[in-house]
N, CA, C and O atoms as a DFTB+ gen file, in Angstrom:
760 C
 N C O
     1  1      16.846     -35.196      32.536
     2  2      16.775     -33.694      32.710
     3  2      15.680     -33.426      33.750
     4  3      14.660     -34.112      33.822
     5  1      15.941     -32.426      34.519
     6  2      14.966     -32.050      35.635
     7  2      14.133     -30.964      35.184
     8  3      14.347     -30.407      34.108
     9  1      13.186     -30.635      35.963
    10  2      12.317     -29.385      35.646
    11  2      13.007     -28.137      35.972
    12  3      12.574     -27.077      35.518
    13  1      14.001     -28.170      36.691
    14  2      14.794     -26.938      37.157
    15  2      15.859     -26.859      36.172
    16  3      16.679     -27.773      36.082
    17  1      15.908     -25.785      35.394
    18  2      17.014     -25.664      34.358
    19  2      18.404     -25.265      34.953
    20  3      19.418     -25.337      34.259
    21  1      18.429     -24.864      36.180
    22  2      19.700     -24.508      36.737
    23  2      20.505     -25.806      36.978
    24  3      19.877     -26.796      37.355
    25  1      21.742     -25.880      36.808
    26  2      22.778     -26.867      36.944
    27  2      23.532     -26.567      38.152
    28  3      23.711     -25.415      38.549
    29  1      24.015     -27.707      38.788
    30  2      24.864     -27.445      40.021
    31  2      25.940     -26.542      39.647
    32  3      26.550     -26.746      38.598
    33  1      26.244     -25.525      40.431
    34  2      27.369     -24.591      40.267
    35  2      26.774     -23.259      39.503
    36  3      27.501     -22.305      39.230
    37  1      25.539     -23.296      39.227
    38  2      24.878     -22.007      38.453
    39  2      24.093     -21.307      39.325
    40  3      23.153     -20.658      38.866
    41  1      24.353     -21.323      40.751
    42  2      23.542     -20.644      41.722
    43  2      23.430     -19.144      41.442
    44  3      22.378     -18.570      41.723
    45  1      24.436     -18.492      40.914
    46  2      24.513     -17.075      40.716
    47  2      23.854     -16.676      39.395
    48  3      23.636     -15.485      39.170
    49  1      23.516     -17.663      38.478
    50  2      22.853     -17.327      37.154
    51  2      21.501     -17.331      37.298
    52  3      20.961     -18.301      37.831
    53  1      20.759     -16.243      36.842
    54  2      19.321     -16.147      36.872
    55  2      18.802     -16.684      35.571
    56  3      19.197     -16.260      34.485
    57  1      17.933     -17.600      35.707
    58  2      17.268     -18.107      34.435
    59  2      16.099     -17.570      34.094
    60  3      15.606     -17.937      33.027
    61  1      15.409     -16.604      34.902
    62  2      14.252     -16.114      34.438
    63  2      14.437     -14.818      33.669
    64  3      15.203     -13.948      34.085
    65  1      13.804     -14.699      32.652
    66  2      13.994     -13.593      31.729
    67  2      13.328     -12.212      32.502
    68  3      12.405     -12.310      33.311
    69  1      13.861     -11.113      32.172
    70  2      13.270      -9.873      32.793
    71  2      11.845      -9.735      32.315
    72  3      11.365     -10.323      31.346
    73  1      11.219      -8.871      33.128
    74  2       9.760      -8.728      32.881
    75  2       9.476      -8.198      31.527
    76  3       8.453      -8.539      30.932
    77  1      10.370      -7.346      30.998
    78  2      10.082      -6.665      29.704
    79  2      10.807      -7.427      28.508
    80  3      11.088      -6.830      27.469
    81  1      11.072      -8.666      28.689
    82  2      11.749      -9.537      27.568
    83  2      10.786      -9.615      26.433
    84  3       9.567      -9.572      26.597
    85  1      11.352      -9.727      25.318
    86  2      10.678      -9.931      24.122
    87  2      10.654     -11.438      23.720
    88  3      11.669     -12.027      23.349
    89  1       9.367     -12.049      23.823
    90  2       9.342     -13.482      23.418
    91  2       9.766     -14.325      24.685
    92  3      10.131     -13.773      25.723
    93  1       9.697     -15.658      24.540
    94  2       9.894     -16.710      25.616
    95  2      11.291     -17.237      25.366
    96  3      11.675     -17.595      24.252
    97  1      12.038     -17.265      26.476
    98  2      13.414     -17.722      26.464
    99  2      13.502     -19.007      27.181
   100  3      13.175     -19.122      28.362
   101  1      13.956     -19.987      26.443
   102  2      14.155     -21.342      27.113
   103  2      15.523     -21.713      27.098
   104  3      16.282     -21.324      26.210
   105  1      15.925     -22.539      28.153
   106  2      17.358     -23.025      28.180
   107  2      17.620     -23.835      26.961
   108  3      16.724     -24.409      26.342
   109  1      18.878     -23.862      26.637
   110  2      19.366     -24.649      25.408
   111  2      20.432     -25.595      25.970
   112  3      21.221     -25.236      26.845
   113  1      20.421     -26.833      25.424
   114  2      21.418     -27.814      25.716
   115  2      22.432     -27.803      24.752
   116  3      22.130     -28.244      23.643
   117  1      23.759     -27.328      24.967
   118  2      24.738     -27.331      24.030
   119  2      25.432     -28.658      23.677
   120  3      25.230     -29.610      24.431
   121  1      26.174     -28.803      22.681
   122  2      26.798     -29.985      22.177
   123  2      27.687     -30.706      23.281
   124  3      27.897     -31.919      23.296
   125  1      28.175     -29.801      24.192
   126  2      29.026     -30.400      25.282
   127  2      28.137     -30.853      26.389
   128  3      28.662     -31.356      27.383
   129  1      26.962     -30.735      26.322
   130  2      26.056     -31.136      27.474
   131  2      25.766     -30.056      28.406
   132  3      25.091     -30.318      29.401
   133  1      26.179     -28.910      28.212
   134  2      25.955     -27.846      29.231
   135  2      24.587     -27.106      28.881
   136  3      24.248     -26.906      27.715
   137  1      23.903     -26.755      29.876
   138  2      22.640     -26.089      29.660
   139  2      22.995     -24.586      29.774
   140  3      23.578     -24.131      30.758
   141  1      22.570     -23.767      28.606
   142  2      22.825     -22.322      28.684
   143  2      21.595     -21.635      28.341
   144  3      20.709     -22.181      27.683
   145  1      21.522     -20.366      28.804
   146  2      20.460     -19.517      28.526
   147  2      20.877     -18.469      27.434
   148  3      21.855     -17.746      27.621
   149  1      20.162     -18.400      26.355
   150  2      20.372     -17.467      25.389
   151  2      20.270     -16.064      25.930
   152  3      19.651     -15.853      26.973
   153  1      20.865     -15.087      25.246
   154  2      20.844     -13.658      25.613
   155  2      19.425     -13.192      25.456
   156  3      18.797     -13.413      24.420
   157  1      18.931     -12.561      26.458
   158  2      17.506     -11.886      26.425
   159  2      17.673     -10.558      25.935
   160  3      18.570      -9.814      26.332
   161  1      16.754     -10.224      25.007
   162  2      16.741      -8.860      24.511
   163  2      15.475      -8.279      25.142
   164  3      14.391      -8.849      25.019
   165  1      15.620      -7.198      25.783
   166  2      14.514      -6.341      26.445
   167  2      13.956      -5.440      25.447
   168  3      14.555      -5.204      24.397
   169  1      12.895      -4.958      25.723
   170  2      12.159      -4.076      24.772
   171  2      12.990      -2.630      24.656
   172  3      12.969      -1.927      23.646
   173  1      13.687      -2.334      25.815
   174  2      14.499      -1.136      25.796
   175  2      15.770      -1.369      24.813
   176  3      16.181      -0.473      24.075
   177  1      16.321      -2.600      24.874
   178  2      17.271      -2.908      24.100
   179  2      16.919      -3.001      22.531
   180  3      17.694      -2.685      21.628
   181  1      15.576      -3.505      22.366
   182  2      15.058      -3.544      20.990
   183  2      15.033      -2.156      20.405
   184  3      15.343      -1.957      19.230
   185  1      14.671      -1.220      21.208
   186  2      14.470       0.123      20.795
   187  2      15.872       0.871      20.529
   188  3      16.021       1.777      19.709
   189  1      16.771       0.391      21.276
   190  2      18.158       1.098      21.300
   191  2      18.951       0.875      20.085
   192  3      19.308       1.809      19.367
   193  1      19.270      -0.537      19.815
   194  2      20.223      -0.741      18.768
   195  2      20.009      -1.871      17.859
   196  3      20.909      -2.216      17.093
   197  1      18.896      -2.461      17.893
   198  2      18.725      -3.703      17.045
   199  2      18.134      -3.178      15.715
   200  3      17.692      -2.042      15.547
   201  1      18.191      -4.198      14.764
   202  2      17.720      -3.988      13.391
   203  2      16.240      -3.917      13.449
   204  3      15.625      -4.668      14.206
   205  1      15.627      -3.048      12.683
   206  2      14.104      -3.037      12.581
   207  2      13.561      -4.355      11.950
   208  3      14.171      -5.004      11.101
   209  1      12.322      -4.676      12.473
   210  2      11.720      -5.945      11.844
   211  2      11.307      -5.727      10.418
   212  3      10.985      -4.608      10.020
   213  1      11.313      -6.732       9.687
   214  2      10.936      -6.692       8.239
   215  2       9.442      -6.937       8.301
   216  3       8.952      -7.800       9.030
   217  1       8.635      -6.027       7.389
   218  2       7.315      -6.164       7.304
   219  2       6.881      -7.203       6.347
   220  3       5.733      -7.617       6.510
   221  1       7.581      -7.710       5.370
   222  2       7.159      -8.576       4.423
   223  2       5.963      -8.151       3.624
   224  3       5.970      -7.008       3.168
   225  1       4.906      -8.958       3.393
   226  2       3.808      -8.594       2.718
   227  2       2.897      -7.551       3.389
   228  3       2.014      -6.979       2.750
   229  1       3.134      -7.316       4.699
   230  2       2.389      -6.264       5.359
   231  2       2.720      -4.903       4.917
   232  3       1.957      -3.953       5.094
   233  1       3.890      -4.812       4.328
   234  2       4.341      -3.354       3.928
   235  2       3.362      -2.957       2.803
   236  3       2.912      -1.812       2.760
   237  1       3.011      -3.940       1.847
   238  2       2.039      -3.569       0.809
   239  2       0.666      -3.209       1.227
   240  3      -0.041      -2.440       0.575
   241  1       0.261      -3.848       2.457
   242  2      -1.088      -3.532       2.917
   243  2      -0.956      -2.206       3.495
   244  3      -1.789      -1.349       3.202
   245  1      -0.006      -1.948       4.278
   246  2       0.080      -0.530       4.865
   247  2       0.154       0.580       3.702
   248  3      -0.533       1.601       3.698
   249  1       1.034       0.247       2.776
   250  2       1.092       1.197       1.663
   251  2      -0.213       1.397       0.944
   252  3      -0.557       2.536       0.627
   253  1      -0.909       0.420       0.687
   254  2      -2.297       0.432       0.018
   255  2      -3.292       1.262       0.934
   256  3      -4.109       2.016       0.404
   257  1      -3.225       1.128       2.234
   258  2      -4.147       1.885       3.075
   259  2      -3.793       3.367       2.966
   260  3      -4.671       4.215       2.810
   261  1      -2.577       3.648       3.045
   262  2      -1.973       5.032       2.925
   263  2      -2.249       5.557       1.603
   264  3      -2.608       6.734       1.568
   265  1      -2.159       4.945       0.541
   266  2      -2.458       5.407      -0.763
   267  2      -3.876       5.799      -0.953
   268  3      -4.209       6.865      -1.472
   269  1      -4.800       4.789      -0.460
   270  2      -6.234       4.953      -0.563
   271  2      -6.523       6.232       0.325
   272  3      -7.310       7.075      -0.106
   273  1      -5.966       6.384       1.437
   274  2      -6.213       7.478       2.337
   275  2      -5.827       8.678       1.640
   276  3      -6.686       9.557       1.559
   277  1      -4.533       8.911       1.046
   278  2      -4.166       9.976       0.314
   279  2      -4.999      10.329      -0.845
   280  3      -5.226      11.522      -1.049
   281  1      -5.504       9.387      -1.667
   282  2      -6.387       9.568      -2.777
   283  2      -7.684      10.138      -2.382
   284  3      -8.188      11.086      -2.983
   285  1      -8.297       9.479      -1.234
   286  2      -9.628      10.004      -0.778
   287  2      -9.396      11.317      -0.229
   288  3     -10.291      12.141      -0.420
   289  1      -8.302      11.703       0.459
   290  2      -8.170      13.067       0.936
   291  2      -8.003      14.026      -0.172
   292  3      -8.592      15.104      -0.109
   293  1      -7.265      13.738      -1.166
   294  2      -6.974      14.576      -2.331
   295  2      -8.305      14.934      -3.045
   296  3      -8.576      16.091      -3.367
   297  1      -9.234      13.723      -3.304
   298  2     -10.468      14.028      -3.915
   299  2     -11.409      14.701      -3.045
   300  3     -12.273      15.422      -3.544
   301  1     -11.326      14.535      -1.777
   302  2     -12.228      15.274      -0.889
   303  2     -11.887      16.744      -0.711
   304  3     -12.743      17.575      -0.407
   305  1     -10.497      17.060      -0.928
   306  2     -10.100      18.438      -0.949
   307  2     -10.477      19.223      -2.108
   308  3     -10.888      20.379      -2.011
   309  1     -10.323      18.534      -3.326
   310  2     -10.894      18.986      -4.630
   311  2     -12.359      19.150      -4.595
   312  3     -12.851      20.170      -5.078
   313  1     -13.057      18.289      -4.097
   314  2     -14.589      18.369      -4.159
   315  2     -14.896      19.533      -3.200
   316  3     -15.754      20.329      -3.582
   317  1     -14.338      19.729      -2.057
   318  2     -14.855      20.671      -1.095
   319  2     -14.418      22.092      -1.704
   320  3     -15.149      23.071      -1.547
   321  1     -13.341      22.166      -2.324
   322  2     -12.981      23.477      -2.844
   323  2     -13.745      23.875      -4.013
   324  3     -14.091      25.049      -4.149
   325  1     -14.041      22.952      -4.892
   326  2     -15.025      22.997      -5.974
   327  2     -16.384      23.494      -5.586
   328  3     -16.906      24.481      -6.104
   329  1     -16.916      22.780      -4.670
   330  2     -18.286      23.031      -4.192
   331  2     -18.351      24.418      -3.543
   332  3     -19.350      25.112      -3.731
   333  1     -17.289      24.876      -2.756
   334  2     -17.275      26.181      -2.125
   335  2     -17.307      27.237      -3.201
   336  3     -18.101      28.177      -3.158
   337  1     -16.385      27.053      -4.214
   338  2     -16.214      28.025      -5.245
   339  2     -17.593      28.124      -6.132
   340  3     -17.979      29.225      -6.525
   341  1     -18.223      27.074      -6.389
   342  2     -19.483      26.953      -7.034
   343  2     -20.543      27.716      -6.272
   344  3     -21.293      28.503      -6.850
   345  1     -20.605      27.479      -4.961
   346  2     -21.551      28.130      -4.145
   347  2     -21.370      29.676      -4.110
   348  3     -22.327      30.450      -4.136
   349  1     -19.984      30.091      -4.044
   350  2     -19.666      31.413      -3.980
   351  2     -20.092      32.201      -5.187
   352  3     -20.350      33.400      -5.081
   353  1     -20.170      31.564      -6.326
   354  2     -20.626      32.075      -7.548
   355  2     -22.101      32.004      -7.799
   356  3     -22.535      32.510      -8.834
   357  1     -22.924      31.418      -6.940
   358  2     -24.292      31.343      -7.123
   359  2     -25.019      32.281      -6.180
   360  3     -25.028      32.137      -4.958
   361  1     -25.646      33.286      -6.865
   362  2     -26.184      34.542      -6.038
   363  2     -27.176      34.109      -4.988
   364  3     -27.181      34.717      -3.918
   365  1     -28.012      33.122      -5.191
   366  2     -28.979      32.768      -4.073
   367  2     -28.233      32.183      -2.893
   368  3     -28.665      32.329      -1.749
   369  1     -27.110      31.520      -3.159
   370  2     -26.381      30.903      -1.945
   371  2     -25.694      31.974      -1.168
   372  3     -25.652      31.957       0.062
   373  1     -25.125      32.960      -1.946
   374  2     -24.388      34.183      -1.424
   375  2     -25.369      35.016      -0.679
   376  3     -25.004      35.619       0.331
   377  1     -26.559      35.086      -1.103
   378  2     -27.595      35.857      -0.458
   379  2     -27.997      35.217       1.068
   380  3     -28.227      35.932       2.044
   381  1     -28.030      33.914       1.079
   382  2     -28.530      33.333       2.197
   383  2     -27.227      33.050       3.244
   384  3     -27.380      33.012       4.465
   385  1     -26.071      32.879       2.649
   386  2     -24.863      32.524       3.431
   387  2     -23.820      33.491       2.945
   388  3     -23.064      33.122       2.046
   389  1     -23.711      34.672       3.447
   390  2     -22.820      35.632       2.813
   391  2     -21.260      35.349       3.345
   392  3     -20.292      35.930       2.853
   393  1     -21.171      34.466       4.316
   394  2     -19.848      33.971       4.678
   395  2     -18.987      33.187       3.611
   396  3     -17.775      32.983       3.690
   397  1     -19.780      32.810       2.663
   398  2     -19.079      32.119       1.471
   399  2     -18.056      33.070       0.772
   400  3     -17.072      32.596       0.204
   401  1     -18.268      34.270       0.811
   402  2     -17.360      35.208       0.136
   403  2     -16.420      35.757       1.109
   404  3     -15.727      36.678       0.677
   405  1     -16.238      35.411       2.306
   406  2     -15.431      35.913       3.273
   407  2     -13.949      35.650       2.995
   408  3     -13.048      36.428       3.310
   409  1     -13.774      34.380       2.324
   410  2     -12.326      34.001       1.990
   411  2     -12.205      34.140       0.545
   412  3     -13.162      34.007      -0.218
   413  1     -10.794      34.459       0.112
   414  2     -10.504      34.406      -1.261
   415  2     -10.343      33.046      -1.796
   416  3     -10.340      32.094      -1.016
   417  1     -10.210      32.882      -3.042
   418  2     -10.074      31.512      -3.681
   419  2      -8.941      30.805      -3.193
   420  3      -9.022      29.601      -2.951
   421  1      -7.906      31.440      -3.029
   422  2      -6.578      30.877      -2.530
   423  2      -6.852      30.259      -1.093
   424  3      -6.475      29.140      -0.745
   425  1      -7.546      31.134      -0.333
   426  2      -7.730      30.697       1.085
   427  2      -8.787      29.649       1.157
   428  3      -8.734      28.833       2.077
   429  1      -9.764      29.594       0.254
   430  2     -10.743      28.432       0.107
   431  2      -9.898      27.190      -0.295
   432  3     -10.193      26.081       0.150
   433  1      -8.953      27.357      -1.050
   434  2      -8.045      26.175      -1.521
   435  2      -7.310      25.658      -0.271
   436  3      -7.208      24.440      -0.125
   437  1      -6.846      26.413       0.544
   438  2      -6.129      26.088       1.740
   439  2      -7.044      25.351       2.687
   440  3      -6.681      24.316       3.247
   441  1      -8.228      25.888       2.861
   442  2      -9.212      25.261       3.833
   443  2      -9.629      23.964       3.346
   444  3      -9.767      23.005       4.104
   445  1      -9.850      23.906       1.994
   446  2     -10.190      22.654       1.392
   447  2      -9.169      21.607       1.482
   448  3      -9.478      20.421       1.590
   449  1      -7.917      22.037       1.439
   450  2      -6.780      20.996       1.627
   451  2      -6.747      20.558       3.064
   452  3      -6.498      19.383       3.331
   453  1      -6.985      21.445       4.002
   454  2      -7.057      21.019       5.398
   455  2      -8.192      19.966       5.650
   456  3      -7.974      18.959       6.324
   457  1      -9.393      20.232       5.093
   458  2     -10.532      19.415       5.158
   459  2     -10.239      18.086       4.553
   460  3     -10.654      17.067       5.106
   461  1      -9.524      18.034       3.412
   462  2      -9.190      16.806       2.588
   463  2      -8.195      15.966       3.469
   464  3      -8.319      14.746       3.580
   465  1      -7.292      16.619       4.034
   466  2      -6.278      15.895       4.908
   467  2      -7.134      15.163       6.125
   468  3      -7.013      13.981       6.446
   469  1      -7.858      15.948       6.615
   470  2      -8.736      15.473       7.883
   471  2      -9.559      14.202       7.365
   472  3      -9.563      13.166       8.030
   473  1     -10.247      14.311       6.173
   474  2     -11.095      13.136       5.659
   475  2     -10.186      12.074       5.196
   476  3     -10.575      10.912       5.309
   477  1      -8.988      12.322       4.672
   478  2      -8.043      11.192       4.444
   479  2      -7.698      10.511       5.693
   480  3      -7.762       9.283       5.746
   481  1      -7.332      11.224       6.718
   482  2      -6.921      10.542       7.935
   483  2      -8.061       9.790       8.541
   484  3      -7.830       8.691       9.045
   485  1      -9.280      10.285       8.539
   486  2     -10.439       9.603       9.022
   487  2     -10.729       8.310       8.250
   488  3     -11.065       7.270       8.815
   489  1     -10.576       8.440       6.905
   490  2     -10.763       7.221       6.007
   491  2      -9.742       6.266       6.351
   492  3     -10.093       5.086       6.366
   493  1      -8.437       6.571       6.655
   494  2      -7.446       5.603       6.998
   495  2      -7.845       4.927       8.241
   496  3      -7.891       3.697       8.259
   497  1      -8.150       5.654       9.327
   498  2      -8.504       4.999      10.626
   499  2      -9.700       4.274      10.379
   500  3      -9.744       3.134      10.841
   501  1     -10.670       4.697       9.749
   502  2     -11.997       3.953       9.534
   503  2     -11.725       2.547       8.977
   504  3     -12.078       1.500       9.519
   505  1     -11.039       2.665       7.805
   506  2     -10.916       1.337       7.059
   507  2      -9.820       0.413       7.660
   508  3      -9.911      -0.802       7.481
   509  1      -8.856       0.908       8.320
   510  2      -7.843       0.109       8.912
   511  2      -8.307      -0.602      10.172
   512  3      -7.786      -1.668      10.499
   513  1      -9.250      -0.052      10.869
   514  2      -9.872      -0.669      11.969
   515  2     -10.834      -1.746      11.701
   516  3     -11.130      -2.526      12.606
   517  1     -11.359      -1.851      10.497
   518  2     -12.284      -2.918      10.060
   519  2     -11.459      -4.213       9.851
   520  3     -10.636      -4.288       8.939
   521  1     -11.701      -5.261      10.740
   522  2     -10.845      -6.505      10.599
   523  2     -11.118      -7.135       9.230
   524  3     -10.182      -7.618       8.594
   525  1     -12.366      -7.146       8.756
   526  2     -12.700      -7.890       7.462
   527  2     -11.892      -7.240       6.307
   528  3     -11.348      -7.992       5.498
   529  1     -11.779      -5.933       6.179
   530  2     -10.960      -5.262       5.237
   531  2      -9.555      -5.541       5.358
   532  3      -8.900      -5.923       4.388
   533  1      -9.037      -5.362       6.548
   534  2      -7.618      -5.623       6.757
   535  2      -7.269      -7.004       6.450
   536  3      -6.254      -7.189       5.779
   537  1      -7.990      -8.047       6.861
   538  2      -7.791      -9.426       6.551
   539  2      -7.795      -9.676       5.042
   540  3      -6.961     -10.413       4.516
   541  1      -8.741      -9.051       4.367
   542  2      -8.810      -9.232       2.988
   543  2      -7.542      -8.653       2.278
   544  3      -7.009      -9.231       1.331
   545  1      -7.119      -7.533       2.774
   546  2      -6.005      -6.944       2.133
   547  2      -4.753      -7.589       2.503
   548  3      -3.839      -7.532       1.680
   549  1      -4.551      -8.222       3.660
   550  2      -3.359      -9.061       4.041
   551  2      -3.479     -10.268       3.157
   552  3      -2.436     -10.633       2.616
   553  1      -4.559     -10.939       2.923
   554  2      -4.657     -12.140       2.102
   555  2      -4.288     -11.857       0.657
   556  3      -3.595     -12.679       0.058
   557  1      -4.693     -10.779       0.074
   558  2      -4.289     -10.265      -1.188
   559  2      -2.907     -10.070      -1.375
   560  3      -2.365     -10.451      -2.412
   561  1      -2.187      -9.425      -0.326
   562  2      -0.686      -9.274      -0.317
   563  2      -0.068     -10.464      -0.179
   564  3       0.944     -10.637      -0.859
   565  1      -0.494     -11.474       0.662
   566  2       0.295     -12.706       0.740
   567  2       0.132     -13.409      -0.504
   568  3       1.098     -14.063      -0.897
   569  1      -0.997     -13.390      -1.245
   570  2      -1.064     -14.194      -2.479
   571  2      -0.219     -13.466      -3.582
   572  3       0.218     -14.154      -4.504
   573  1       0.023     -12.220      -3.552
   574  2       0.784     -11.468      -4.531
   575  2       2.301     -11.816      -4.345
   576  3       3.083     -11.814      -5.295
   577  1       2.697     -12.142      -2.945
   578  2       4.104     -12.526      -2.710
   579  2       4.391     -13.948      -3.433
   580  3       5.539     -14.254      -3.755
   581  1       3.306     -14.779      -3.663
   582  2       3.460     -16.028      -4.218
   583  2       3.653     -15.984      -5.703
   584  3       4.038     -16.970      -6.332
   585  1       3.370     -14.778      -6.279
   586  2       3.349     -14.765      -7.798
   587  2       4.775     -14.811      -8.289
   588  3       5.633     -14.218      -7.634
   589  1       5.082     -15.430      -9.328
   590  2       6.335     -15.528      -9.948
   591  2       6.238     -14.530     -11.116
   592  3       5.549     -14.670     -12.127
   593  1       7.120     -13.403     -10.776
   594  2       7.068     -12.369     -11.802
   595  2       8.158     -12.649     -12.873
   596  3       9.259     -13.112     -12.577
   597  1       7.786     -12.343     -14.104
   598  2       8.853     -12.521     -15.116
   599  2       9.997     -11.684     -15.049
   600  3       9.945     -10.640     -14.399
   601  1      11.159     -12.075     -15.729
   602  2      12.355     -11.249     -15.595
   603  2      12.266     -10.246     -16.731
   604  3      11.339     -10.222     -17.542
   605  1      13.311      -9.415     -16.724
   606  2      13.307      -8.286     -17.705
   607  2      13.442      -8.832     -19.197
   608  3      12.792      -8.313     -20.104
   609  1      14.171      -9.726     -19.380
   610  2      14.309     -10.399     -20.853
   611  2      12.929     -10.776     -21.320
   612  3      12.437     -10.354     -22.367
   613  1      12.330     -11.600     -20.478
   614  2      10.887     -12.145     -20.765
   615  2       9.962     -11.013     -21.200
   616  3       9.298     -11.114     -22.232
   617  1       9.915      -9.890     -20.383
   618  2       8.926      -8.865     -20.578
   619  2       9.418      -8.258     -21.921
   620  3       8.574      -8.168     -22.813
   621  1      10.625      -7.851     -22.160
   622  2      11.170      -7.299     -23.319
   623  2      10.712      -8.113     -24.607
   624  3      10.157      -7.634     -25.596
   625  1      11.054      -9.426     -24.397
   626  2      10.646     -10.289     -25.641
   627  2       9.252     -10.287     -25.885
   628  3       8.885     -10.233     -27.058
   629  1       8.389     -10.338     -24.951
   630  2       6.943     -10.454     -25.005
   631  2       6.418      -9.043     -25.608
   632  3       5.514      -8.961     -26.439
   633  1       7.106      -7.978     -25.076
   634  2       6.622      -6.561     -25.668
   635  2       7.011      -6.549     -27.204
   636  3       6.185      -6.128     -28.015
   637  1       8.124      -6.956     -27.577
   638  2       8.558      -6.931     -28.964
   639  2       7.647      -7.710     -29.844
   640  3       7.259      -7.312     -30.942
   641  1       7.306      -8.928     -29.256
   642  2       6.264      -9.798     -30.048
   643  2       4.953      -9.045     -30.280
   644  3       4.389      -9.073     -31.374
   645  1       4.500      -8.394     -29.264
   646  2       3.126      -7.739     -29.352
   647  2       3.265      -6.612     -30.247
   648  3       2.333      -6.397     -31.023
   649  1       4.327      -5.823     -30.265
   650  2       4.546      -4.758     -31.226
   651  2       4.516      -5.210     -32.592
   652  3       3.781      -4.656     -33.409
   653  1       5.332      -6.270     -32.928
   654  2       5.531      -6.758     -34.138
   655  2       4.243      -7.264     -34.770
   656  3       3.940      -6.949     -35.921
   657  1       3.473      -8.064     -33.995
   658  2       2.190      -8.586     -34.305
   659  2       1.198      -7.528     -34.563
   660  3       0.362      -7.666     -35.456
   661  1       1.257      -6.445     -33.796
   662  2       0.321      -5.476     -33.932
   663  2       0.603      -4.679     -35.335
   664  3      -0.335      -4.277     -36.024
   665  1       1.878      -4.498     -35.675
   666  2       2.266      -3.755     -36.913
   667  2       1.781      -4.678     -37.992
   668  3       1.118      -4.216     -38.922
   669  1       2.099      -6.066     -37.919
   670  2       1.651      -6.936     -39.037
   671  2       0.186      -6.996     -39.256
   672  3      -0.253      -7.082     -40.403
   673  1      -0.643      -6.954     -38.162
   674  2      -2.022      -6.934     -38.255
   675  2      -2.531      -5.618     -38.915
   676  3      -3.489      -5.555     -39.685
   677  1      -1.770      -4.595     -38.512
   678  2      -2.231      -3.196     -39.004
   679  2      -2.007      -3.182     -40.528
   680  3      -2.869      -2.755     -41.297
   681  1      -0.897      -3.633     -40.908
   682  2      -0.522      -3.618     -42.428
   683  2      -1.531      -4.557     -43.100
   684  3      -2.021      -4.185     -44.167
   685  1      -1.859      -5.639     -42.622
   686  2      -2.760      -6.760     -43.268
   687  2      -4.208      -6.043     -43.460
   688  3      -4.779      -6.007     -44.550
   689  1      -4.713      -5.493     -42.297
   690  2      -6.001      -4.888     -42.379
   691  2      -6.044      -3.762     -43.209
   692  3      -7.058      -3.586     -43.884
   693  1      -4.902      -2.792     -43.289
   694  2      -4.930      -1.697     -44.279
   695  2      -4.984      -2.076     -45.727
   696  3      -5.638      -1.460     -46.569
   697  1      -4.178      -3.233     -45.976
   698  2      -4.067      -3.703     -47.350
   699  2      -5.497      -4.302     -47.732
   700  3      -5.983      -4.044     -48.833
   701  1      -6.064      -4.985     -46.945
   702  2      -7.338      -5.577     -47.253
   703  2      -8.361      -4.380     -47.395
   704  3      -9.212      -4.450     -48.282
   705  1      -8.311      -3.309     -46.574
   706  2      -9.262      -2.159     -46.764
   707  2      -8.980      -1.554     -48.048
   708  3      -9.939      -1.261     -48.762
   709  1      -7.850      -1.334     -48.427
   710  2      -7.556      -0.612     -49.840
   711  2      -8.062      -1.619     -50.946
   712  3      -8.737      -1.221     -51.896
   713  1      -7.728      -2.855     -50.790
   714  2      -8.137      -3.803     -51.879
   715  2      -9.697      -3.805     -51.945
   716  3     -10.224      -3.663     -53.048
   717  1     -10.387      -3.942     -50.939
   718  2     -11.826      -3.980     -51.029
   719  2     -12.467      -2.615     -51.417
   720  3     -13.536      -2.593     -52.026
   721  1     -11.788      -1.439     -51.050
   722  2     -12.176      -0.187     -51.440
   723  2     -12.039       0.038     -52.913
   724  3     -12.860       0.684     -53.563
   725  1     -10.966      -0.519     -53.412
   726  2     -10.656      -0.418     -54.905
   727  2     -11.667      -1.301     -55.666
   728  3     -12.142      -0.879     -56.721
   729  1     -12.022      -2.530     -55.171
   730  2     -13.020      -3.490     -55.790
   731  2     -14.376      -2.735     -55.819
   732  3     -15.044      -2.664     -56.850
   733  1     -14.756      -2.174     -54.638
   734  2     -16.103      -1.498     -54.620
   735  2     -16.254      -0.285     -55.544
   736  3     -17.295      -0.061     -56.163
   737  1     -15.091       0.535     -55.610
   738  2     -15.217       1.589     -56.576
   739  2     -15.312       1.128     -58.038
   740  3     -16.006       1.721     -58.864
   741  1     -14.568       0.025     -58.318
   742  2     -14.655      -0.535     -59.670
   743  2     -16.007      -1.016     -59.892
   744  3     -16.445      -0.750     -61.011
   745  1     -16.834      -1.698     -59.063
   746  2     -18.071      -2.273     -59.284
   747  2     -19.210      -1.211     -59.241
   748  3     -20.182      -1.342     -59.985
   749  1     -19.108      -0.202     -58.414
   750  2     -20.047       0.832     -58.248
   751  2     -19.803       1.980     -59.437
   752  3     -20.714       2.693     -59.856
   753  1     -18.635       2.032     -59.839
   754  2     -18.404       2.898     -61.042
   755  2     -18.096       4.368     -60.515
   756  3     -18.102       5.313     -61.305
   757  1     -17.843       4.527     -59.241
   758  2     -17.547       5.888     -58.734
   759  2     -16.034       6.278     -58.855
   760  3     -15.648       7.382     -58.471
């Protein structure tokens, strides 16, 4: 085989992939001995009609980052609104900053929600850009994909066993409590 992937008679066939090709395309030797070039998918073709790439464990990482951002945004919105309402009820704060009373409580809630969304987005960007945190999250997600989760029947059987054992232990401890309470009352004479 030569360094040139073109065969005699293939003068019209271009073996170089387009500049916007996805990945590296190498010629393939078929079972009949012919050298063929696989179809090259361009980035325009990838956007037009191909299947989306599967994220695998990465989807859990992205979901965790978004959930953390949503939670931090929600908590920031509640904290901002509560702090504003508390300051608006404090006479000394209102005396020094009369703008605290400019908005009603509903309007304060709306402003607090906007502030919370901004804080949530900033939190998302800040933590997502940290390579150490993202690497740790990806490692956790990849380890979770290796876990063998029990099937429904195993979970149901385990739950029934725990409930029955708890009931038996409850009855046993209750009977012992009544027995020792009865014995104590007999001895003490009350």
